[in-house]
N, C-alpha and C positions, 0 to 999 in steps of 0.2 A: 177333633174330641168332640163325642155325642152327648146328646141330653135327652132324655125321657121326662115327659110331663104325665102324671096321673091323678085325674079329678075324679073321686069317689061320692057317693052319696050314702050315707049310712040312714037305717031305718030310725024313726023316732025312737029315742030312748037308748039306742045303741052305739053313739058316739064314742063313750068311755070304753066300752067293750072292743070298739075296732082301735082305739088308742093303744089299750093293752096287749092287743095282738101284734100291731106292729113292732111296740117296742120288745117285747119277750120272744116272739116266734118270727115275724116276718123279716127284720132287719138281719138277725144273725143267719137266717137261710139265704141270704141275698148277696152274700161275698162272693160272687163268682170272678172268673179271672178277667182282669180289664176293668173293674170296678174301681173307681176314684172317689165318689161321694154320694151319700143320700140323706135326704133328710123331708119330714113330713111338717104339715102345718093344718091347724084347725080355721080358716080364714072367716067361714059363716056357719052358721047353726047347721048341725049335720052333714058339712061337707070338708072333706078329707082331701089335700093336695099334697103330693108327692113329687120330688125332682131328685133324680139319679142322673149322674155325671159319669161316663164311660170312656174308655180309650178309645174305641171305634165300634162300627157297626156289628162286629161279630161279637163285641163283649155284650152290646145292646140286646144280640139274640139270645145269649147265655141268659141274661137278665130277664129277657122275656119269658123264657121259659119257667125259671124260678118263679116268676111274679105269676103267671098262670096258677101254678100250684098252691100258691097261698091263695088266691082269689078264689079258688075252688072252694077252700075251707071257710069261706066267708058268706055263704049263700043264706045263714040266719041273721047277719049282721048290716051286708049292703043292701041297699033297696033297689039295686039293678048291675048291669057291667059298668066298670070305670071307663072314663074317657081316657084314651091313650093316646099322647102325640109324641113322635121322637124324630129326631134328626139330626143332621149335621150342624154343630155351633159355627156359625160366620162371623160372629164378632164376641169376643169375651176376653177379659183379663182379671186376675186375682191382683188385689190391692193390698191382703196381710197375708203372712203365711200362720198356717193352722197346722198342728200336727196330727199324726195319725191318731187315731182313737176317738177323738173329739168330733164334735158335730152338731149338738143342739145348742139351743139359746140365742140363736140369731135370729134378726128379725128381718122376714124375707116380702119383698112385694112383687107379685109375677103379675104381667099385663099381657092381655090377648085381644087382638084387634085383627079385624077381615082387612085384607088389602087384595087389589087386583095386580099391582106391580111390585114384585118382591125386590127388585132392585132400588126403587124409588124407597122403599120403605128401610132397607138397609142402609142407603146413604144418609137418609134423615136421621135415624140412631146416631151413626158413626159421624156426623156432622153437628148434630145440635144435642143429642143426649149425653153421648161418652165424656165432651169436654167439660160437661156439668159432674159426671162420674169423677173426673181427675181434679175438681177444686172440692171435692168433698170431704168430711171428716167422718170417721168410723165405718167407712164402706170396706167390706171385705172382698166383695166380689161381683161380677157382673156379666151378662151374656145375651146374645140375641139368635133367634133362627125364625126360619119361615117354615111353618109344616102345611101342606095343603092350601094354601091360600091364607093361613092365618099366622099373622107375626106374634111369635111370643118373646116377651123382653122381663128379663129379672135382674134384681139386684139383691145381695145378701148385707145387713148391718149391724154393728154392734148393738143397736138398740134401736125402739120405736122413735124415740126422740130424733136420733140421728138420722133415720130416712124421714120423719115428718120434716126436717128442716130443709130438705131439697124439693120436698112435692112442688110448693110453688112455682120453683123454674121448671119442671118438668111440665107441669099444666100450661104455663105460658108458651112452651114450645108448641106443645101438642095444639092448644089453641090457633096456632097459625098455620097448623099443617092438616086442617080436617080433610081437605081433599085428597091426602093420601090413605085415609081409611073410610072403607064402605059404612062403616056405622061407629060410634062410639066406642072407644077403647074400654075392656072390663078389666078392674083390678082385683086382685087377690092378695091379701094382706095378713100376716099373722107371725108369730113367734114359733121357729122350730121347736117342738114339743119332743122329737125323738130323730135322732140322725147319727151318722158316722161316716167320719173321714177315713176310708181304707187304706190310704198312703198320706205322706206328707204333702201338705198342699203349700207348694212355693210361689210367693210374689212372682208377678209376671207370666205365669202360664197362661196360654190363650187356647 
């Protein structure tokens, strides 16, 4: 499975315009062959973060073409070109089944961290973070990949309270693994204001 992460910056006063465009124009136009799910959140002022999950690289390329067409329409809304990272998901699991058509309302945490050793970072997440997921309540899905030396980890929850309940456990593990990261990990958090599952999401999908 493939993931694409898009981080965009809206011009001052244009965030609501960006949200409306994504809800009404972008998501309907992004239903390309191989698309599994997509969602957007507003984790910080004027920051828009989107995540898309696709069957494979070919689907990601089709998504990229459609995404570029949408970005071209946002010259008066975006502060500059969005940052786009995409790659093969190396760790991932779905913990709840979700029907096609649904897609907003989840609370998401996405963590970015620069790393030199991809294998060490992946093993850390597999051995220290995923066991926390397994014991959590309200977790919908989680995953991990490394793109150009940056580890990207994400988790989707039923609510912010469910996510916050496990943050101390994450922080405890991260504090004992500082040597894995070149700098302190950066977290983005927020509620999905617009999204869609293009197929039924089944428990256990990886």
